[in-house]
Legacy VTK file of the C-alpha trace (Angstrom):
# vtk DataFile Version 3.0
C-alpha trace
ASCII
DATASET POLYDATA
POINTS 73 float
18.723 -36.672 6.297
19.574 -40.332 5.664
23.205 -39.785 6.653
22.012 -38.715 10.110
20.657 -42.063 11.300
21.370 -45.786 11.285
18.882 -48.576 10.677
18.976 -52.074 12.179
16.400 -54.719 11.300
15.242 -57.520 13.619
16.321 -60.561 11.576
19.075 -61.362 9.092
16.790 -62.286 6.199
17.596 -62.541 2.499
16.058 -59.089 2.022
18.319 -57.565 4.676
21.347 -58.739 2.704
20.167 -57.828 -0.777
18.426 -54.440 -0.599
20.371 -51.216 -0.950
21.738 -50.210 1.428
22.132 -53.654 2.983
20.664 -53.686 6.499
22.558 -54.353 9.706
20.875 -57.245 11.526
21.324 -59.775 14.302
22.064 -63.246 12.948
20.528 -66.243 14.721
21.375 -69.672 13.259
18.005 -71.039 12.130
19.156 -74.665 12.315
20.070 -74.235 15.985
16.785 -72.435 16.687
14.780 -75.184 14.961
16.594 -78.024 16.720
16.156 -76.340 20.107
12.463 -75.749 19.397
11.900 -79.419 18.556
13.762 -80.440 21.710
11.579 -78.144 23.831
8.406 -79.442 22.192
9.372 -83.067 22.818
10.167 -82.287 26.454
6.791 -80.545 26.877
4.963 -83.503 25.326
6.781 -85.895 27.657
6.128 -83.711 30.718
3.190 -81.317 30.172
3.419 -80.038 33.769
7.164 -79.337 33.601
8.660 -75.932 34.278
8.904 -73.530 31.318
12.462 -73.044 30.086
14.244 -69.891 29.029
16.535 -70.403 26.048
19.289 -68.053 24.936
20.606 -68.778 21.451
23.978 -67.720 20.085
23.679 -64.543 18.058
25.994 -62.162 16.293
25.500 -58.699 14.851
26.094 -58.465 11.103
27.047 -54.854 10.431
26.212 -53.654 6.934
25.827 -50.364 5.060
22.677 -49.221 6.922
24.709 -48.252 9.979
27.641 -45.936 10.372
29.915 -44.504 12.977
28.421 -42.113 15.489
29.336 -38.523 14.787
29.222 -35.723 17.314
27.342 -32.514 16.574
LINES 1 74
73 0 1 2 3 4 5 6 7 8 9 10 11 12 13 14 15 16 17 18 19 20 21 22 23 24 25 26 27 28 29 30 31 32 33 34 35 36 37 38 39 40 41 42 43 44 45 46 47 48 49 50 51 52 53 54 55 56 57 58 59 60 61 62 63 64 65 66 67 68 69 70 71 72
């Protein structure tokens, strides 16, 4: 039954916010992601042999109607 599970999507898109029920999703600021991607690309172009970098971006979980509290059986 739909009341027995929660659904979380992988990206906080327009669709996640507007469909019914609205979907819980992680929010990643696209402007920060884009700026960091350009920075990484420019660094790679300047130093093609440089070490790969791991990047962790700030995220938050936007809880919407597609998730609920856990109930015990």
